[in-house]
Each structure stands twice: as C-alpha cells, then as structure tokens.
C-alpha positions in Angstrom: 3.5 -8.6 0.3 1.6 -9.6 -2.2 -0.2 -12.6 -4.0 -3.0 -13.3 -6.4 -5.9 -13.5 -5.8 -7.8 -14.6 -9.8 -6.3 -11.9 -12.1 -5.0 -9.5 -10.2 -2.4 -8.8 -7.3 -3.4 -8.5 -2.9 -1.5 -6.5 -0.7 -1.0 -8.9 2.5 0.7 -8.3 5.7 1.8 -11.7 7.0 2.8 -11.6 10.7 4.1 -14.3 12.4 2.1 -16.7 9.9 -0.5 -15.0 9.8 -1.9 -13.1 6.5 -4.1 -9.2 6.8 -5.2 -8.7 3.3 -4.6 -5.2 3.0 -6.9 -4.8 -0.7 -9.5 -6.4 -1.3 -8.1 -8.1 -5.5 -10.7 -5.8 -7.0 -7.8 -4.2 -8.9 -3.7 -4.7 -8.4 -2.0 -3.3 -5.4 1.8 -4.2 -4.3 3.5 -2.9 -1.7 7.2 -1.6 -1.8 8.2 -1.0 2.0 6.9 -0.8 5.1 8.0 0.5 8.4 6.4 0.1 12.5 6.1 2.5 15.1 4.9 1.5 18.3 2.2 -0.9 17.3 1.1 0.8 14.0 2.1 -0.4 10.6 2.4 1.7 7.1 3.3 0.4 3.7 3.8 2.5 1.1 2.7 1.0 -2.3 -0.1 1.5 -5.2 -2.8 -0.1 -6.2 -4.4 0.1 -9.9 -7.4 2.6 -10.2 -11.0 1.7 -11.8 -9.5 3.8 -15.1 -6.3 1.7 -15.3 -3.7 4.5 -13.7 -1.9 3.1 -10.8 -2.0 5.5 -7.7 0.5 6.1 -5.3 -1.2 5.2 -1.8 0.4 4.5 1.7 -1.9 2.7 4.5 -1.6 2.6 7.9 -3.3 0.1 9.9 -5.1 -1.2 6.3 -6.4 1.6 6.2 -5.6 3.9 2.5 -4.7 7.8 2.1 -4.2 8.4 -1.7 -1.0 11.0 -2.6 -0.6 11.3 -5.9 -3.9 12.9 -8.8 -5.2 10.0 -9.8 -5.6 10.6 -13.4 -1.4 9.9 -13.7 0.9 6.7 -12.9 2.7 7.1 -9.6 4.0 4.9 -7.6 4.4 4.9 -3.7 8.6 3.3 -3.4 9.1 4.4 0.2 7.8 5.5 3.8 9.2 6.6 6.7 7.6 8.3 9.6 9.3 10.8 11.9 7.5 12.5 15.1 4.5 11.3 14.2 5.0 12.6 10.3 4.0 10.2 7.7 7.1 11.1 4.7 6.6 8.6 1.5 8.9 8.5 -1.2 7.1 9.0 -4.8 
C-alpha cells in the first residue's frame, strides 16, 4: 500500500494496475488495513506529522480523518465499516 517518494513513503492504492496516491509524500505514511463498502474505499494507517509523531488516521476515498492526539505516537491497525459507522483499531 505504500511506495517511496524521495526519502518518504507514500500511501497509494492500486486497482487493476492503476495507482491513486492517497498521501503526497511530504512525510511518511503507511496503510495497515483496507476495506471496500460499495464504491467507498477505507484505509487505516498513520501519517507522520511535522513534529515527527505517528498520527493514527483513516482515509475514505482519499480524504483523511485524524483519529489520535497529534502529540502522541499512534497507529490505526484495522478498520471496519458496519451500517455506515467506521470503527478503527488503534
């Protein structure tokens, strides 16, 4: 789910040989779990902030949602969507 762009890993989604960049490569990012519900793609993972902390996030169709306090290290390791509710394991 990730590639390297310069010194940073970029979160990417590959579908049928086509790549979609989820993060821009300004900092490291990594995905740990993915789920598809209808036309929506949810990815759990983390992105490193400017302070060097790992911030737990999930992305829905490429739009990030922060799940953790950005002053502590945190990782989203799993994701599930039930009846429209997004649940992440951190």
